[in-house]
N, C-alpha and C positions, 0 to 999 in steps of 0.2 A: 504494500500500499504506500503511495507516494506521501512525502511529508506535506503538511499543510503550508501553503505559501505564506511567508510573513515578511514581505519586503519593507512595509512601513515600520513594523517592529524592529527590524534590523537597523533601519535608519535611526530610529529613536535611541536604540542601544548604542550605536556608534557615537551619537552626540553625547549620551550620558558618560561614555568612557572618557571623554575629554574633561569633564568637570567633577564626576563622582568617582571615588576610588573603585576601580574595577567595573565601573559602570553601575554599581549597586550600592544599597545602604545596608545590606546584610549579606555575608559571603555566599551562602548556599544558593541565593537567587541568581548567581552568576553562571550556574550550570557547569562549573569546571569539572565536577565529578562525573557528569553524564555526557558532556559534549553538546555540540549544537548551539543554535542561537537561543538565548534566554527568552522567556515569555515576557511580553510587555502588556500588561492588563489595563484596559480602559474602564471595564465595568463588570459588575457581578450581580447575579440574581438567583436566589434559591440555591441549587446545587451546581450552578454553572458560572464559568468565567468566560469573558469575551475579550480577545486581544485587540491590539491596535489595528489589526487587518480584518477584524469582524469574525474571526474563527471562534467557534464555540467549543468549550471543553467541560466535560463532567469532572467536577473538582473534588478530590479526596485529600487535599491539603487543608482546606477550610481555614486559611490564615493560621496554620499550625495548630489547629484544634479549636480556635476561639469561636468560630462561627457554628455553634452547635445547633442553632435554629436554621442555618443557611444564611446566605447573603441577602442584605437588604430586606430583612424581615419587616413586614408593614408596621408592626407595633413599635419595633426598635427604631426604625427610620422616623416614624412620627414623633416619638419621644425626643429624638435628637433635633428634629426641626423645631419642635415646640420650645425646647430649652434654648436653642440658638437665638430665639427672639428675646429672651430674657438675659442674654450675655453668655459668652463662651468661656470666660475665665474670670474669677473674682480675686484670687490671691488671698481670700478670706474664707472662713467657714460658712457653709450653707447647710440648711436642714436636710438636704439630700444625702449628705454623708452619713449621718447617724441613721437615717432610714435604711440605706443599703447595708450598712454595718450590721444593724439589728437582723436583717433578713439573712445575712451570711452566717451570723453567730447562731441563729436558730437552726440552721441546717448543719452546722459543724460545731458540735457541742464542746470540742476541746478549745475552742476560741472564746475566751471570756472577755478579752479586750483586743483591739486591733488598730492598725495604722494603715491607711491607703498610701500607696506610692504610684509611680507611673510606669514601672516595667518589672518584669520578673527578676532581672538582674538586681535592681534596687532592693526588691523584697528579700532575696536570699542574702545579699550583701548585708543588709540591715539586720537580719536575723542572726547572722554569724557575729556581727559586732555586739549585738545584745547578749548572745550566749556568752561571749568572752567577758563582757562587763558584769553579767550576773554571777558567773562562776568564779571570776577572777583567775581564769586559766587561759592558756594561749592556743593549745593544739586543737585542731579540727580533724575528724575522720570523715572522709568521703569515699565513694566507691568508684572503681575504675569504669569509665564509660558513662557515668551519670553526669549530665550537664546541668549546671546550676547558674547559668549566666556567665558573663565575661569579666567579672571582678577578679582581682589578683588571686584571691583565695582559692579559686576553683579552676584555674587554667592549667592543670596538670592531669594527664590521663583522663581527659574529658571526651565525651562522645559528641554527637550532633555535628555541628559545623566543623569542629576541630578534627574529628574523625574523617569527615567528608574530604577535607583538604589535606589530610595526612600530616597534621600538626599534632605532636604529642604535648608540647608545652609552648608557651608564647614568650618570645623575647620581650623585654620590658618588665617582666616580673622578677624583682630581686631574689636571688637565690636564698638569702636569709629569710625572706617572707615566705617563699615557696616551701621551706622546710617546716613551716607551721602547719602544713596540710599533709595528712597521712592517707595514702590511697591503699585500699584493700579490694579484693574481688567481690563483686556483687554476689549475694547468695552464699557467701562463705562466712558463717558465723564464728567458726573456729579462728579464722584469721583476725576477726574483730576482738575476740577474747585475748589472743596473743598480744595485740597492740595495747589493750588496756593493761595487760600484765607487764608490759615493758615500759609503760608510761603512767604508773599509778599517780593519781592526783594531778595530772597535767592536762587531761583532755576536757575541753569545754563542752563539746557537742559532737554528736554523730549526725550528719545530714544525709538524707537518702531520698531518692524517688521511690515511694512505696511500690509503684509499678514503673519499672524502668522504661522509658520511652525515647531516649536519646542515643541508645546504641541499637535502635530497633526495639520493638515491644518485647520485654523479658519480664514475666511475672515473678513475684517473690515465691520462693519455695516454702512449703509448709514449715512453720516454726521460725523462719528467718526474721520476720518483723517482730514477732513475739520475743525472740532472743534479743534483739536490739533494744526492745523496751526494757527487758530484764536487766541487761548489763549496764545500760546508762543509768537506770535507777539505782542499781547497786553501787556503782562507782561515782555517783554524784554529778554526772554529766547530763546535758540536755539532749533530748531526741527531737530532731527537726525533720518534719516531713515536707519535702518539696512537692507540693501538689499544684504547681503552676500549670502542668498539663492534665494531671489526673483529677484535680479538684473540680467538681460539678460536671465532670465528664464520665468518670466511672460510676458515679452515683451522685445523688443530691448532696450527700455528706462527704463526698470524696472517697478515695481509696481507704482512708482510715475507718470509714463506716463499713465498708465491704469486709475488711479484714479485722475489724473490731479491735483496733489499737488506738490509743489515745496518746499522741505525741505531746511534747511540752510546747512546741512552736510549730506553726504551719505557714507556708507561703502559698499564696494563690495568685492567679493571673488569668490570662487568656479569656475566660468566659465571663467573669464577674462584671465586666464593663461592656458586655455585648459586642466585643471586638474592638472597642476603642482602647487607647493606651492607658491601661490601669493594672495595678496589682496590689497585693496586700500581704502583710504579715501579722500574725496574731497568735495568742496562746493564753497561758495561765496569767491571771491578773497580777500576781506578785512579780512575775517576770516583766510583763509589759509596762508595769508602773516604773521600771527602771529607765524608760525612754523619756527624753525631754519633751515637755517641760516638767513632768513629774519627777524625773530622775536624771542622772548624769550622762546617760548614753545618748549622744547627740545624733539626730537624723532629721532632715528637713527637705522640703520640695515645694516650689511655687505652684506647680501643677498638680500636686498630691490632692486627691479628692475633687479633681476637675468636674464641674457641674455637668458637662456633656457626657462624660463617662459614667457619672452617678446615675443620670437619667436613663442611659442606655442599659445599665445594669439593672435598674429597677424595672425596666420594661422586659428584660430577659428572664430573670429568675422565676416569675410566676408561671411562665410556660414550663419550666422544668419541674415545678411541683404538681403539674397536672397528672391525674391518675393514669398510670400506664405509660408515662412519657419514656422512662428508661427501659422498660420491657420492650417497647416497640423499637427503640433505637438499637438496643442490643440484639434484638431478633434480626434486624436487617444486617447488622455487622456479622452475626453468626452465620447467616446465609452466605455472605460474601466470603468469609473464611472457609466455610465448607465447600463452596463452589470452586475457589482458587485451589484448595487442597485437592479436590477431585481432578481439576485440570492438570495439576502436577503429576498425579498418579497416572492419569491416561496418557499424557504426552511422554512421561519418563524423564523429566528433567530433574537433576539433583537439587532439590529445593524443599523448603518447609515453611509452614505458615505458623505464626505465633500471634495470639490475640487475647486481649482482655477487654471486655465490654465493647465499646465502639472504637477501640484502637486495634489496628491490624498491621503486621509486618510480614512480607514475603522475604525470607532469607535465602539467598542462593548458596546454600551450603548443605551438606548431608549429615551433619551432626546436630544433636540437640543443643539449643542455645540457652545457656543458663547464666552466662556472664559476658563480659566484654571480650575476653580472649576467644571465646566461642563465636561471638558475632564477627570478629575480625577474620575468621576463616572463610567468610562469605566471598563469592566471586564477584567483585565489584565491576569488573568489565562486563560480565554477563548481565548484572543488574542494569548497567548503562544501556546496553542493547535492548533490554526489556523496557526500560523507561521510554526509550525513543519509539519502540514499536507501539506501546500503549499511547503515547502522545499522538502518534500518526493516526490512531483510531479515535482520537478525541477524548482520551482518558488521561487526566492529569493526576499523577501520583507524585509523592515527594521526590525531588531530584537528588536523592541520596539513599544509599542502602541502609543507612543508620538512622532512619526516621520512621514514623508511623504513618499509615493511611488512617484518615478520620472520616467516619460516617456521620452525617448530619441528619436532623429531622427532615430536611428538604429532600433527601435522596428517596426515591420511590422504589418500589419492588422492581419495576421495569428498569430503572437505572442500575440496580444491583445485577440483574440478569444480563444486561448489556455489558456490564464491566466483566463479569465471569466469562462471557463469550469472547470479549476482547483479550482477556488474559489467556485463554486457551489458544487463540490464534497467534498471539505474540509469542507464547512459549514454543509453539510449533515453528515459528520463524527463527527463534534461537536455535532450536534443534537442527534445522535445515542448514543453518550457517556454519561456518568453520568453528570448531571447538575453541572456547576461550582459553587464553593462556593460563 
């Protein structure tokens, strides 16, 4: 199947390369891992994107999970329009902030107090600073392949964009600072116990994606999250759940409600502002009261609690509370995972599907994926060929092996069946081509 013509998109991207670093404002958008000309999107509606040349794509990136209701949902769009007439930024407190915070806290019981920020990176960075201030300790434990944003504490052995670009650590992070972060394999509780044994009384917090989604989708093994809760409580460290992706996507109460684990701090993003730039961190009251102006741990932001984002979030969350919302979302995602797995078996390509709720990843490897080392065994060249074959069929999946596909409420059963068919055809195209190196 021939590629969709994108001459205007290519022209716009060439112009962007002259003024934007790499032509983009976030690295994965440059398509360096999959090749070809990057998409330049002009509009979106429901489960579809439309590029600058008018081509239509069935979207499984969904703004990296944020658009759980689909693009340009009427109630969210109206809320943003209505708020814009009252002003787009105040730099002061509005009643919308406490309204949205109360809705979030009612859904996530571990959050007794919270603070809005503007990005997931801000949320995780602030949570780490707070954990250090509260415990008066310096060391942080994170897991290889878990991505917690681009602050200095997290740019070692991170997944997502770093894995896509083949970068294991970022220049610009002082070695002395990097030494304050200890990386261990995901799903390896014994390794966590060893680290605590070697650093008694020094570890401020363990931060984890309760469902890993930045090395591809990797679920926690039975007992893993429970074990993290036990060891942190025993050793006086905080447990931080990074639910920037899993929060309000795996369930109304996030992954912590699915696995019945109550962390000390939680970071949220993506969905809570209806797709606008917003995130949050929150947790136990005694910890959050350490944040300025109540306490000495400083964090601030002019756009934190932005009224446009608050109104969009207030328009989004009621839809997620509707009876059967997550059952229907997960049903469609399960059908997608089942159909793709069937296509893999029928075509005979060495690959496997991993899914949790409405997050799905197709790994091009023939071993079970339980951590980052397993995920890195994937054939990224074969994934790149698969990505292109799917794009040629009008299906847009994440341009990286190490990301998730996201199903939204706007995807129909017909969309899912079309995607499964496209996957089957794309896998056959790969099999017919020369074997990947």
